C-alpha positions as CSV (number, residue, x, y, z in Angstrom):
1,M,-36.7,5.6,31.5
2,G,-33.1,6.7,32.3
3,Y,-30.5,5.7,34.7
4,T,-32.3,5.2,37.9
5,H,-31.6,4.0,41.6
6,Y,-34.3,2.4,43.6
7,F,-34.2,2.3,47.4
8,P,-37.5,1.0,48.9
9,G,-37.5,0.9,52.8
10,L,-34.3,2.9,53.2
11,R,-34.5,5.9,55.5
12,V,-32.6,8.7,57.1
13,T,-31.1,8.1,60.5
14,A,-28.7,10.2,62.6
15,E,-25.9,7.8,61.5
16,V,-26.8,8.1,57.7
17,L,-27.0,11.9,58.2
18,A,-23.5,12.0,59.6
19,D,-22.2,9.8,56.8
20,A,-23.9,11.9,54.1
21,G,-22.3,15.1,55.6
22,K,-18.8,13.4,55.4
23,I,-19.5,12.2,51.8
24,I,-20.5,15.6,50.7
25,D,-17.6,17.3,52.3
26,A,-15.2,14.8,50.7
27,S,-16.8,15.2,47.2
28,A,-15.2,17.3,44.6
29,M,-18.7,18.2,43.1
30,T,-20.8,21.1,44.0
31,I,-23.9,19.6,45.7
32,C,-26.8,21.8,45.8
33,G,-30.5,21.5,47.3
34,P,-33.6,20.3,45.5
35,N,-33.7,21.4,41.9
36,G,-30.0,22.1,41.8
37,Q,-30.1,25.4,43.8
38,G,-29.3,26.4,47.3
39,L,-28.2,24.2,49.9
40,P,-29.0,20.5,50.5
41,V,-31.7,19.6,52.9
42,M,-30.4,17.3,55.6
43,N,-32.4,16.4,58.7
44,E,-34.0,13.5,60.3
45,T,-37.6,14.9,59.8
46,K,-37.4,15.9,56.1
47,G,-34.6,13.5,55.2
48,I,-31.8,14.1,52.7
49,R,-32.8,16.1,49.5
50,L,-30.0,17.2,47.1
51,N,-29.1,17.6,43.4
52,G,-26.2,18.6,41.3
53,F,-25.4,22.3,40.4
54,K,-28.0,23.3,37.9
55,A,-26.2,26.3,36.5
56,A,-23.4,24.1,35.6
57,G,-25.8,21.7,33.9
58,E,-24.9,19.0,36.5
59,S,-28.3,18.3,37.8
60,Y,-31.1,16.2,37.0
61,E,-33.7,14.7,39.3
62,T,-33.6,15.6,43.0
63,F,-32.5,12.9,45.2
64,H,-34.6,12.3,48.3
65,L,-34.0,9.8,51.0
66,R,-36.9,9.9,53.3
67,G,-36.8,11.1,56.8
68,I,-39.5,10.7,59.5
69,D,-42.2,12.7,57.7
70,A,-44.3,10.4,55.4
71,P,-44.4,11.2,51.7
72,G,-47.5,12.9,50.1
73,Y,-48.3,9.6,48.3
74,P,-47.0,5.9,48.6
75,G,-44.0,5.1,46.6
76,M,-42.9,8.7,46.4
77,N,-39.2,9.1,46.9
78,D,-38.2,5.6,46.5
79,S,-36.2,6.2,43.5
80,C,-34.2,8.8,41.8
81,K,-32.9,9.4,38.3
82,T,-29.4,10.8,38.0
83,E,-28.8,10.3,34.3
84,N,-25.3,9.6,35.4
85,Q,-24.7,13.3,36.1
86,P,-21.5,14.0,38.3
87,Y,-23.8,14.1,41.4
88,D,-24.5,10.4,40.9
89,Q,-21.4,9.4,42.8
90,V,-22.6,11.4,45.9
91,V,-26.2,9.7,45.5
92,T,-24.6,6.3,45.3
93,A,-22.3,6.9,48.2
94,I,-25.2,8.0,50.4
95,L,-27.3,5.1,49.3
96,I,-24.4,2.8,50.3
97,A,-24.3,4.4,53.7
98,A,-28.0,3.9,54.1
99,A,-28.1,0.3,52.9
100,V,-25.0,-0.8,54.9
101,R,-26.8,0.7,58.0
102,A,-30.0,-1.1,57.2
103,F,-28.3,-4.6,56.6
104,D,-28.8,-5.7,60.3
105,F,-32.3,-4.6,60.5
106,R,-33.5,-5.8,57.0
107,T,-35.5,-2.6,56.5
108,G,-34.6,-1.7,53.0
109,V,-32.6,-2.6,49.9
110,V,-30.9,-0.6,47.1
111,K,-31.2,-1.6,43.3
112,S,-30.2,0.3,40.2
113,D,-30.5,0.3,36.5
114,G,-26.8,0.4,36.6
115,R,-24.6,-2.4,37.5
116,W,-22.1,-2.6,40.4
117,D,-19.2,-1.3,38.4
118,N,-21.3,1.8,37.6
119,W,-21.1,2.4,41.4
120,A,-17.3,2.3,41.8
121,A,-17.0,6.1,42.1
122,G,-19.8,6.1,44.8
123,M,-18.1,3.2,46.6
124,H,-14.8,4.8,46.5
125,L,-16.2,8.1,47.7
126,Y,-18.0,6.3,50.6
127,E,-14.8,4.5,51.5
128,R,-12.8,7.8,51.4
129,A,-15.2,9.7,53.5
130,V,-16.6,7.2,56.0
131,R,-14.9,3.8,56.2
132,L,-13.6,0.8,54.0
133,L,-16.3,-1.6,53.2
134,T,-15.9,-5.2,54.2
135,D,-15.8,-7.9,51.5
136,Q,-19.0,-9.3,52.9
137,E,-20.8,-5.7,52.6
138,K,-19.5,-5.3,49.1
139,L,-20.8,-8.7,48.0
140,A,-24.1,-8.0,49.7
141,L,-24.5,-4.6,48.0
142,E,-23.5,-6.0,44.6
143,L,-26.0,-8.8,44.9
144,D,-28.8,-6.4,45.8
145,L,-27.9,-4.0,43.1
146,E,-27.8,-6.7,40.6
147,G,-31.1,-8.1,41.7
148,M,-29.5,-11.5,42.6
149,R,-29.7,-11.6,46.5
150,P,-32.7,-13.3,47.9
151,D,-35.5,-11.0,49.1
152,P,-34.3,-9.9,52.7
153,F,-38.0,-9.6,53.6
154,Q,-38.7,-13.2,53.3
155,D,-37.9,-15.8,55.9
């Protein structure tokens, strides 16, 4: 199994890309592209694909937040195992950015095998790089993450 984040319905937008760039720039980690090598892929068509630095033993599964292009098969790229490697805080910060941007549109949610306190480093990175979260946003994220918020897709 492993330490996994789930993000069905979340997608890359121009705003999420801008936030992700700020998050990566503010991070102390070396963030690489898929498979822990090269540069991250970041565009609205292909989405965001990144990993930790493989040569330093800081990579695990490539994080892929979908862009406009549909995946090869359903359910692909709606989750990512980070095994709590250092790049996890970048992944969680980007997922926070995508989830906050999706709140008003009810287009996706974020869940995790971890608890909200496991996301503290990602939340601090998001707040340092992008903006402070409101108390309401923090509560909504925590409830989504912990699986306690009512399904946003049901009326």
